[in-house]
mmCIF file of the N, C-alpha and C atoms, coordinates in Angstrom:
data_MODEL
# 
_entry.id   MODEL 
# 
loop_
_atom_site.group_PDB 
_atom_site.id 
_atom_site.type_symbol 
_atom_site.label_atom_id 
_atom_site.label_alt_id 
_atom_site.label_comp_id 
_atom_site.label_asym_id 
_atom_site.label_entity_id 
_atom_site.label_seq_id 
_atom_site.pdbx_PDB_ins_code 
_atom_site.Cartn_x 
_atom_site.Cartn_y 
_atom_site.Cartn_z 
_atom_site.occupancy 
_atom_site.B_iso_or_equiv 
_atom_site.pdbx_formal_charge 
_atom_site.auth_seq_id 
_atom_site.auth_comp_id 
_atom_site.auth_asym_id 
_atom_site.auth_atom_id 
_atom_site.pdbx_PDB_model_num 
ATOM 1   N N  . MET A 1 1  ? 188.034 -53.929 -14.941 1.00 0.00 ? 1  MET A N  1 
ATOM 2   C CA . MET A 1 1  ? 187.186 -52.751 -15.023 1.00 0.00 ? 1  MET A CA 1 
ATOM 3   C C  . MET A 1 1  ? 186.920 -52.238 -13.602 1.00 0.00 ? 1  MET A C  1 
ATOM 4   N N  . ALA A 1 2  ? 186.921 -50.946 -13.430 1.00 0.00 ? 2  ALA A N  1 
ATOM 5   C CA . ALA A 1 2  ? 186.691 -50.330 -12.124 1.00 0.00 ? 2  ALA A CA 1 
ATOM 6   C C  . ALA A 1 2  ? 185.236 -50.472 -11.709 1.00 0.00 ? 2  ALA A C  1 
ATOM 7   N N  . GLY A 1 3  ? 185.013 -50.565 -10.381 1.00 0.00 ? 3  GLY A N  1 
ATOM 8   C CA . GLY A 1 3  ? 183.663 -50.680 -9.869  1.00 0.00 ? 3  GLY A CA 1 
ATOM 9   C C  . GLY A 1 3  ? 182.977 -49.340 -9.717  1.00 0.00 ? 3  GLY A C  1 
ATOM 10  N N  . SER A 1 4  ? 183.705 -48.259 -9.873  1.00 0.00 ? 4  SER A N  1 
ATOM 11  C CA . SER A 1 4  ? 183.110 -46.928 -9.754  1.00 0.00 ? 4  SER A CA 1 
ATOM 12  C C  . SER A 1 4  ? 183.951 -45.930 -10.549 1.00 0.00 ? 4  SER A C  1 
ATOM 13  N N  . VAL A 1 5  ? 183.370 -44.765 -10.769 1.00 0.00 ? 5  VAL A N  1 
ATOM 14  C CA . VAL A 1 5  ? 184.084 -43.687 -11.457 1.00 0.00 ? 5  VAL A CA 1 
ATOM 15  C C  . VAL A 1 5  ? 183.912 -42.404 -10.656 1.00 0.00 ? 5  VAL A C  1 
ATOM 16  N N  . VAL A 1 6  ? 184.887 -41.549 -10.713 1.00 0.00 ? 6  VAL A N  1 
ATOM 17  C CA . VAL A 1 6  ? 184.818 -40.244 -10.056 1.00 0.00 ? 6  VAL A CA 1 
ATOM 18  C C  . VAL A 1 6  ? 184.014 -39.318 -10.955 1.00 0.00 ? 6  VAL A C  1 
ATOM 19  N N  . ILE A 1 7  ? 182.965 -38.704 -10.391 1.00 0.00 ? 7  ILE A N  1 
ATOM 20  C CA . ILE A 1 7  ? 182.174 -37.755 -11.185 1.00 0.00 ? 7  ILE A CA 1 
ATOM 21  C C  . ILE A 1 7  ? 182.372 -36.318 -10.710 1.00 0.00 ? 7  ILE A C  1 
ATOM 22  N N  . ASP A 1 8  ? 182.939 -36.140 -9.505  1.00 0.00 ? 8  ASP A N  1 
ATOM 23  C CA . ASP A 1 8  ? 183.175 -34.789 -9.004  1.00 0.00 ? 8  ASP A CA 1 
ATOM 24  C C  . ASP A 1 8  ? 184.190 -34.844 -7.874  1.00 0.00 ? 8  ASP A C  1 
ATOM 25  N N  . GLU A 1 9  ? 184.905 -33.761 -7.689  1.00 0.00 ? 9  GLU A N  1 
ATOM 26  C CA . GLU A 1 9  ? 185.834 -33.608 -6.574  1.00 0.00 ? 9  GLU A CA 1 
ATOM 27  C C  . GLU A 1 9  ? 185.614 -32.227 -5.975  1.00 0.00 ? 9  GLU A C  1 
ATOM 28  N N  . VAL A 1 10 ? 185.704 -32.161 -4.663  1.00 0.00 ? 10 VAL A N  1 
ATOM 29  C CA . VAL A 1 10 ? 185.586 -30.894 -3.956  1.00 0.00 ? 10 VAL A CA 1 
ATOM 30  C C  . VAL A 1 10 ? 186.880 -30.700 -3.186  1.00 0.00 ? 10 VAL A C  1 
ATOM 31  N N  . HIS A 1 11 ? 187.529 -29.577 -3.384  1.00 0.00 ? 11 HIS A N  1 
ATOM 32  C CA . HIS A 1 11 ? 188.786 -29.293 -2.698  1.00 0.00 ? 11 HIS A CA 1 
ATOM 33  C C  . HIS A 1 11 ? 188.529 -28.275 -1.588  1.00 0.00 ? 11 HIS A C  1 
ATOM 34  N N  . VAL A 1 12 ? 189.152 -28.496 -0.460  1.00 0.00 ? 12 VAL A N  1 
ATOM 35  C CA . VAL A 1 12 ? 189.020 -27.594 0.678   1.00 0.00 ? 12 VAL A CA 1 
ATOM 36  C C  . VAL A 1 12 ? 190.375 -26.939 0.905   1.00 0.00 ? 12 VAL A C  1 
ATOM 37  N N  . ALA A 1 13 ? 190.401 -25.630 1.007   1.00 0.00 ? 13 ALA A N  1 
ATOM 38  C CA . ALA A 1 13 ? 191.645 -24.899 1.259   1.00 0.00 ? 13 ALA A CA 1 
ATOM 39  C C  . ALA A 1 13 ? 191.597 -24.293 2.655   1.00 0.00 ? 13 ALA A C  1 
ATOM 40  N N  . PHE A 1 14 ? 192.676 -24.404 3.368   1.00 0.00 ? 14 PHE A N  1 
ATOM 41  C CA . PHE A 1 14 ? 192.798 -23.807 4.693   1.00 0.00 ? 14 PHE A CA 1 
ATOM 42  C C  . PHE A 1 14 ? 193.754 -22.635 4.576   1.00 0.00 ? 14 PHE A C  1 
ATOM 43  N N  . ARG A 1 15 ? 193.298 -21.474 4.995   1.00 0.00 ? 15 ARG A N  1 
ATOM 44  C CA . ARG A 1 15 ? 194.103 -20.255 4.883   1.00 0.00 ? 15 ARG A CA 1 
ATOM 45  C C  . ARG A 1 15 ? 194.308 -19.666 6.272   1.00 0.00 ? 15 ARG A C  1 
ATOM 46  N N  . VAL A 1 16 ? 195.479 -19.111 6.467   1.00 0.00 ? 16 VAL A N  1 
ATOM 47  C CA . VAL A 1 16 ? 195.773 -18.413 7.719   1.00 0.00 ? 16 VAL A CA 1 
ATOM 48  C C  . VAL A 1 16 ? 196.128 -16.969 7.377   1.00 0.00 ? 16 VAL A C  1 
ATOM 49  N N  . PRO A 1 17 ? 195.897 -16.060 8.304   1.00 0.00 ? 17 PRO A N  1 
ATOM 50  C CA . PRO A 1 17 ? 196.269 -14.664 8.051   1.00 0.00 ? 17 PRO A CA 1 
ATOM 51  C C  . PRO A 1 17 ? 197.778 -14.533 7.811   1.00 0.00 ? 17 PRO A C  1 
ATOM 52  N N  . LYS A 1 18 ? 198.154 -13.625 6.938   1.00 0.00 ? 18 LYS A N  1 
ATOM 53  C CA . LYS A 1 18 ? 199.570 -13.412 6.631   1.00 0.00 ? 18 LYS A CA 1 
ATOM 54  C C  . LYS A 1 18 ? 200.390 -13.059 7.865   1.00 0.00 ? 18 LYS A C  1 
ATOM 55  N N  . ASP A 1 19 ? 199.766 -12.368 8.804   1.00 0.00 ? 19 ASP A N  1 
ATOM 56  C CA . ASP A 1 19 ? 200.510 -11.912 9.978   1.00 0.00 ? 19 ASP A CA 1 
ATOM 57  C C  . ASP A 1 19 ? 200.410 -12.865 11.172  1.00 0.00 ? 19 ASP A C  1 
ATOM 58  N N  . LEU A 1 20 ? 199.924 -14.067 10.946  1.00 0.00 ? 20 LEU A N  1 
ATOM 59  C CA . LEU A 1 20 ? 199.851 -15.040 12.034  1.00 0.00 ? 20 LEU A CA 1 
ATOM 60  C C  . LEU A 1 20 ? 201.267 -15.432 12.453  1.00 0.00 ? 20 LEU A C  1 
ATOM 61  N N  . PRO A 1 21 ? 201.552 -15.422 13.746  1.00 0.00 ? 21 PRO A N  1 
ATOM 62  C CA . PRO A 1 21 ? 202.903 -15.783 14.198  1.00 0.00 ? 21 PRO A CA 1 
ATOM 63  C C  . PRO A 1 21 ? 203.309 -17.189 13.727  1.00 0.00 ? 21 PRO A C  1 
ATOM 64  N N  . GLU A 1 22 ? 204.572 -17.340 13.414  1.00 0.00 ? 22 GLU A N  1 
ATOM 65  C CA . GLU A 1 22 ? 205.081 -18.606 12.866  1.00 0.00 ? 22 GLU A CA 1 
ATOM 66  C C  . GLU A 1 22 ? 204.731 -19.797 13.752  1.00 0.00 ? 22 GLU A C  1 
ATOM 67  N N  . GLY A 1 23 ? 204.793 -19.612 15.058  1.00 0.00 ? 23 GLY A N  1 
ATOM 68  C CA . GLY A 1 23 ? 204.457 -20.702 15.973  1.00 0.00 ? 23 GLY A CA 1 
ATOM 69  C C  . GLY A 1 23 ? 203.030 -21.183 15.800  1.00 0.00 ? 23 GLY A C  1 
ATOM 70  N N  . ARG A 1 24 ? 202.120 -20.246 15.580  1.00 0.00 ? 24 ARG A N  1 
ATOM 71  C CA . ARG A 1 24 ? 200.709 -20.610 15.361  1.00 0.00 ? 24 ARG A CA 1 
ATOM 72  C C  . ARG A 1 24 ? 200.532 -21.294 14.016  1.00 0.00 ? 24 ARG A C  1 
ATOM 73  N N  . VAL A 1 25 ? 201.272 -20.824 12.995  1.00 0.00 ? 25 VAL A N  1 
ATOM 74  C CA . VAL A 1 25 ? 201.192 -21.458 11.671  1.00 0.00 ? 25 VAL A CA 1 
ATOM 75  C C  . VAL A 1 25 ? 201.638 -22.920 11.791  1.00 0.00 ? 25 VAL A C  1 
ATOM 76  N N  . GLU A 1 26 ? 202.710 -23.163 12.511  1.00 0.00 ? 26 GLU A N  1 
ATOM 77  C CA . GLU A 1 26 ? 203.195 -24.535 12.703  1.00 0.00 ? 26 GLU A CA 1 
ATOM 78  C C  . GLU A 1 26 ? 202.165 -25.376 13.458  1.00 0.00 ? 26 GLU A C  1 
ATOM 79  N N  . GLU A 1 27 ? 201.535 -24.773 14.452  1.00 0.00 ? 27 GLU A N  1 
ATOM 80  C CA . GLU A 1 27 ? 200.513 -25.477 15.221  1.00 0.00 ? 27 GLU A CA 1 
ATOM 81  C C  . GLU A 1 27 ? 199.333 -25.874 14.326  1.00 0.00 ? 27 GLU A C  1 
ATOM 82  N N  . VAL A 1 28 ? 198.890 -24.945 13.497  1.00 0.00 ? 28 VAL A N  1 
ATOM 83  C CA . VAL A 1 28 ? 197.801 -25.225 12.565  1.00 0.00 ? 28 VAL A CA 1 
ATOM 84  C C  . VAL A 1 28 ? 198.219 -26.329 11.594  1.00 0.00 ? 28 VAL A C  1 
ATOM 85  N N  . SER A 1 29 ? 199.416 -26.249 11.073  1.00 0.00 ? 29 SER A N  1 
ATOM 86  C CA . SER A 1 29 ? 199.911 -27.251 10.132  1.00 0.00 ? 29 SER A CA 1 
ATOM 87  C C  . SER A 1 29 ? 199.955 -28.637 10.758  1.00 0.00 ? 29 SER A C  1 
ATOM 88  N N  . ARG A 1 30 ? 200.427 -28.707 12.004  1.00 0.00 ? 30 ARG A N  1 
ATOM 89  C CA . ARG A 1 30 ? 200.478 -30.007 12.704  1.00 0.00 ? 30 ARG A CA 1 
ATOM 90  C C  . ARG A 1 30 ? 199.073 -30.574 12.896  1.00 0.00 ? 30 ARG A C  1 
ATOM 91  N N  . THR A 1 31 ? 198.153 -29.709 13.244  1.00 0.00 ? 31 THR A N  1 
ATOM 92  C CA . THR A 1 31 ? 196.772 -30.157 13.431  1.00 0.00 ? 31 THR A CA 1 
ATOM 93  C C  . THR A 1 31 ? 196.197 -30.707 12.136  1.00 0.00 ? 31 THR A C  1 
ATOM 94  N N  . LEU A 1 32 ? 196.381 -29.976 11.050  1.00 0.00 ? 32 LEU A N  1 
ATOM 95  C CA . LEU A 1 32 ? 195.853 -30.414 9.755   1.00 0.00 ? 32 LEU A CA 1 
ATOM 96  C C  . LEU A 1 32 ? 196.498 -31.709 9.278   1.00 0.00 ? 32 LEU A C  1 
ATOM 97  N N  . ALA A 1 33 ? 197.754 -31.933 9.629   1.00 0.00 ? 33 ALA A N  1 
ATOM 98  C CA . ALA A 1 33 ? 198.471 -33.133 9.204   1.00 0.00 ? 33 ALA A CA 1 
ATOM 99  C C  . ALA A 1 33 ? 198.189 -34.330 10.108  1.00 0.00 ? 33 ALA A C  1 
ATOM 100 N N  . GLY A 1 34 ? 197.525 -34.095 11.221  1.00 0.00 ? 34 GLY A N  1 
ATOM 101 C CA . GLY A 1 34 ? 197.310 -35.150 12.199  1.00 0.00 ? 34 GLY A CA 1 
ATOM 102 C C  . GLY A 1 34 ? 196.260 -36.170 11.787  1.00 0.00 ? 34 GLY A C  1 
ATOM 103 N N  . ASP A 1 35 ? 196.433 -37.368 12.285  1.00 0.00 ? 35 ASP A N  1 
ATOM 104 C CA . ASP A 1 35 ? 195.491 -38.455 12.002  1.00 0.00 ? 35 ASP A CA 1 
ATOM 105 C C  . ASP A 1 35 ? 194.094 -38.155 12.532  1.00 0.00 ? 35 ASP A C  1 
ATOM 106 N N  . GLU A 1 36 ? 194.017 -37.550 13.711  1.00 0.00 ? 36 GLU A N  1 
ATOM 107 C CA . GLU A 1 36 ? 192.709 -37.249 14.308  1.00 0.00 ? 36 GLU A CA 1 
ATOM 108 C C  . GLU A 1 36 ? 191.924 -36.272 13.442  1.00 0.00 ? 36 GLU A C  1 
ATOM 109 N N  . PHE A 1 37 ? 192.592 -35.264 12.887  1.00 0.00 ? 37 PHE A N  1 
ATOM 110 C CA . PHE A 1 37 ? 191.902 -34.306 12.030  1.00 0.00 ? 37 PHE A CA 1 
ATOM 111 C C  . PHE A 1 37 ? 191.314 -35.016 10.813  1.00 0.00 ? 37 PHE A C  1 
ATOM 112 N N  . LEU A 1 38 ? 192.124 -35.835 10.137  1.00 0.00 ? 38 LEU A N  1 
ATOM 113 C CA . LEU A 1 38 ? 191.644 -36.525 8.940   1.00 0.00 ? 38 LEU A CA 1 
ATOM 114 C C  . LEU A 1 38 ? 190.524 -37.496 9.292   1.00 0.00 ? 38 LEU A C  1 
ATOM 115 N N  . ARG A 1 39 ? 190.629 -38.171 10.418  1.00 0.00 ? 39 ARG A N  1 
ATOM 116 C CA . ARG A 1 39 ? 189.587 -39.094 10.867  1.00 0.00 ? 39 ARG A CA 1 
ATOM 117 C C  . ARG A 1 39 ? 188.260 -38.343 11.067  1.00 0.00 ? 39 ARG A C  1 
ATOM 118 N N  . ARG A 1 40 ? 188.332 -37.189 11.722  1.00 0.00 ? 40 ARG A N  1 
ATOM 119 C CA . ARG A 1 40 ? 187.112 -36.418 11.969  1.00 0.00 ? 40 ARG A CA 1 
ATOM 120 C C  . ARG A 1 40 ? 186.571 -35.774 10.691  1.00 0.00 ? 40 ARG A C  1 
ATOM 121 N N  . LEU A 1 41 ? 187.455 -35.373 9.788   1.00 0.00 ? 41 LEU A N  1 
ATOM 122 C CA . LEU A 1 41 ? 187.018 -34.838 8.500   1.00 0.00 ? 41 LEU A CA 1 
ATOM 123 C C  . LEU A 1 41 ? 186.265 -35.906 7.715   1.00 0.00 ? 41 LEU A C  1 
ATOM 124 N N  . ARG A 1 42 ? 186.797 -37.117 7.691   1.00 0.00 ? 42 ARG A N  1 
ATOM 125 C CA . ARG A 1 42 ? 186.117 -38.220 6.996   1.00 0.00 ? 42 ARG A CA 1 
ATOM 126 C C  . ARG A 1 42 ? 184.745 -38.489 7.605   1.00 0.00 ? 42 ARG A C  1 
ATOM 127 N N  . ARG A 1 43 ? 184.669 -38.469 8.929   1.00 0.00 ? 43 ARG A N  1 
ATOM 128 C CA . ARG A 1 43 ? 183.392 -38.693 9.610   1.00 0.00 ? 43 ARG A CA 1 
ATOM 129 C C  . ARG A 1 43 ? 182.391 -37.597 9.222   1.00 0.00 ? 43 ARG A C  1 
ATOM 130 N N  . ALA A 1 44 ? 182.858 -36.364 9.152   1.00 0.00 ? 44 ALA A N  1 
ATOM 131 C CA . ALA A 1 44 ? 181.980 -35.249 8.776   1.00 0.00 ? 44 ALA A CA 1 
ATOM 132 C C  . ALA A 1 44 ? 181.486 -35.406 7.332   1.00 0.00 ? 44 ALA A C  1 
ATOM 133 N N  . VAL A 1 45 ? 182.371 -35.792 6.438   1.00 0.00 ? 45 VAL A N  1 
ATOM 134 C CA . VAL A 1 45 ? 181.984 -35.986 5.033   1.00 0.00 ? 45 VAL A CA 1 
ATOM 135 C C  . VAL A 1 45 ? 180.927 -37.080 4.941   1.00 0.00 ? 45 VAL A C  1 
ATOM 136 N N  . ARG A 1 46 ? 181.146 -38.188 5.632   1.00 0.00 ? 46 ARG A N  1 
ATOM 137 C CA . ARG A 1 46 ? 180.151 -39.274 5.609   1.00 0.00 ? 46 ARG A CA 1 
ATOM 138 C C  . ARG A 1 46 ? 178.802 -38.785 6.132   1.00 0.00 ? 46 ARG A C  1 
ATOM 139 N N  . GLY A 1 47 ? 178.826 -37.978 7.193   1.00 0.00 ? 47 GLY A N  1 
ATOM 140 C CA . GLY A 1 47 ? 177.584 -37.460 7.752   1.00 0.00 ? 47 GLY A CA 1 
ATOM 141 C C  . GLY A 1 47 ? 176.834 -36.578 6.779   1.00 0.00 ? 47 GLY A C  1 
ATOM 142 N N  . VAL A 1 48 ? 177.540 -35.722 6.087   1.00 0.00 ? 48 VAL A N  1 
ATOM 143 C CA . VAL A 1 48 ? 176.897 -34.835 5.113   1.00 0.00 ? 48 VAL A CA 1 
ATOM 144 C C  . VAL A 1 48 ? 176.327 -35.647 3.962   1.00 0.00 ? 48 VAL A C  1 
ATOM 145 N N  . VAL A 1 49 ? 177.076 -36.611 3.473   1.00 0.00 ? 49 VAL A N  1 
ATOM 146 C CA . VAL A 1 49 ? 176.589 -37.453 2.371   1.00 0.00 ? 49 VAL A CA 1 
ATOM 147 C C  . VAL A 1 49 ? 175.325 -38.191 2.802   1.00 0.00 ? 49 VAL A C  1 
ATOM 148 N N  . ARG A 1 50 ? 175.297 -38.698 4.028   1.00 0.00 ? 50 ARG A N  1 
ATOM 149 C CA . ARG A 1 50 ? 174.117 -39.404 4.543   1.00 0.00 ? 50 ARG A CA 1 
ATOM 150 C C  . ARG A 1 50 ? 172.884 -38.509 4.592   1.00 0.00 ? 50 ARG A C  1 
ATOM 151 N N  . ASP A 1 51 ? 173.093 -37.212 4.796   1.00 0.00 ? 51 ASP A N  1 
ATOM 152 C CA . ASP A 1 51 ? 171.976 -36.268 4.899   1.00 0.00 ? 51 ASP A CA 1 
ATOM 153 C C  . ASP A 1 51 ? 171.244 -36.052 3.574   1.00 0.00 ? 51 ASP A C  1 
ATOM 154 N N  . PHE A 1 52 ? 171.837 -36.460 2.477   1.00 0.00 ? 52 PHE A N  1 
ATOM 155 C CA . PHE A 1 52 ? 171.240 -36.269 1.165   1.00 0.00 ? 52 PHE A CA 1 
ATOM 156 C C  . PHE A 1 52 ? 170.845 -37.634 0.595   1.00 0.00 ? 52 PHE A C  1 
ATOM 157 N N  . GLY A 1 53 ? 169.542 -37.929 0.654   1.00 0.00 ? 53 GLY A N  1 
ATOM 158 C CA . GLY A 1 53 ? 169.042 -39.226 0.194   1.00 0.00 ? 53 GLY A CA 1 
ATOM 159 C C  . GLY A 1 53 ? 169.427 -39.553 -1.234  1.00 0.00 ? 53 GLY A C  1 
ATOM 160 N N  . GLU A 1 54 ? 169.503 -38.526 -2.073  1.00 0.00 ? 54 GLU A N  1 
ATOM 161 C CA . GLU A 1 54 ? 169.845 -38.764 -3.481  1.00 0.00 ? 54 GLU A CA 1 
ATOM 162 C C  . GLU A 1 54 ? 171.289 -39.251 -3.649  1.00 0.00 ? 54 GLU A C  1 
ATOM 163 N N  . LEU A 1 55 ? 172.088 -39.163 -2.588  1.00 0.00 ? 55 LEU A N  1 
ATOM 164 C CA . LEU A 1 55 ? 173.471 -39.660 -2.644  1.00 0.00 ? 55 LEU A CA 1 
ATOM 165 C C  . LEU A 1 55 ? 173.590 -41.080 -2.092  1.00 0.00 ? 55 LEU A C  1 
ATOM 166 N N  . SER A 1 56 ? 172.454 -41.708 -1.818  1.00 0.00 ? 56 SER A N  1 
ATOM 167 C CA . SER A 1 56 ? 172.464 -43.083 -1.332  1.00 0.00 ? 56 SER A CA 1 
ATOM 168 C C  . SER A 1 56 ? 173.222 -43.968 -2.322  1.00 0.00 ? 56 SER A C  1 
ATOM 169 N N  . GLY A 1 57 ? 174.151 -44.730 -1.822  1.00 0.00 ? 57 GLY A N  1 
ATOM 170 C CA . GLY A 1 57 ? 174.948 -45.604 -2.678  1.00 0.00 ? 57 GLY A CA 1 
ATOM 171 C C  . GLY A 1 57 ? 176.212 -44.963 -3.216  1.00 0.00 ? 57 GLY A C  1 
ATOM 172 N N  . VAL A 1 58 ? 176.348 -43.651 -3.029  1.00 0.00 ? 58 VAL A N  1 
ATOM 173 C CA . VAL A 1 58 ? 177.548 -42.940 -3.475  1.00 0.00 ? 58 VAL A CA 1 
ATOM 174 C C  . VAL A 1 58 ? 178.638 -43.116 -2.428  1.00 0.00 ? 58 VAL A C  1 
ATOM 175 N N  . ARG A 1 59 ? 179.865 -43.341 -2.855  1.00 0.00 ? 59 ARG A N  1 
ATOM 176 C CA . ARG A 1 59 ? 180.984 -43.457 -1.944  1.00 0.00 ? 59 ARG A CA 1 
ATOM 177 C C  . ARG A 1 59 ? 181.793 -42.175 -2.012  1.00 0.00 ? 59 ARG A C  1 
ATOM 178 N N  . ALA A 1 60 ? 182.141 -41.659 -0.850  1.00 0.00 ? 60 ALA A N  1 
ATOM 179 C CA . ALA A 1 60 ? 182.949 -40.443 -0.777  1.00 0.00 ? 60 ALA A CA 1 
ATOM 180 C C  . ALA A 1 60 ? 184.200 -40.748 0.027   1.00 0.00 ? 60 ALA A C  1 
ATOM 181 N N  . SER A 1 61 ? 185.285 -40.073 -0.284  1.00 0.00 ? 61 SER A N  1 
ATOM 182 C CA . SER A 1 61 ? 186.525 -40.266 0.461   1.00 0.00 ? 61 SER A CA 1 
ATOM 183 C C  . SER A 1 61 ? 187.171 -38.921 0.708   1.00 0.00 ? 61 SER A C  1 
ATOM 184 N N  . ALA A 1 62 ? 187.978 -38.868 1.751   1.00 0.00 ? 62 ALA A N  1 
ATOM 185 C CA . ALA A 1 62 ? 188.763 -37.681 2.060   1.00 0.00 ? 62 ALA A CA 1 
ATOM 186 C C  . ALA A 1 62 ? 190.197 -38.131 2.254   1.00 0.00 ? 62 ALA A C  1 
ATOM 187 N N  . SER A 1 63 ? 191.114 -37.480 1.595   1.00 0.00 ? 63 SER A N  1 
ATOM 188 C CA . SER A 1 63 ? 192.525 -37.859 1.703   1.00 0.00 ? 63 SER A CA 1 
ATOM 189 C C  . SER A 1 63 ? 193.390 -36.624 1.512   1.00 0.00 ? 63 SER A C  1 
ATOM 190 N N  . ARG A 1 64 ? 194.669 -36.773 1.800   1.00 0.00 ? 64 ARG A N  1 
ATOM 191 C CA . ARG A 1 64 ? 195.580 -35.674 1.562   1.00 0.00 ? 64 ARG A CA 1 
ATOM 192 C C  . ARG A 1 64 ? 196.463 -36.013 0.375   1.00 0.00 ? 64 ARG A C  1 
# 
C-alpha cells in the first residue's frame, strides 16, 4: 500500500514569443532543461509550501 496519494497537480507552462530568434529559443530551452533550474524550482516549491501552515506534512515534488 502506498504511503501517500496525489490529491492535486499544478502544471507550469513556459511560453516564448513567436518571433523570438531561434538562438534565444534554444538558450531558453537549455536553461529549462538544466539541473540548476530544476534544483532551484524545487527549492522554490518547498519554500512556498512551507509558507502555508495548513500544508504542514504535505510532500510536494517538481519533475519533468
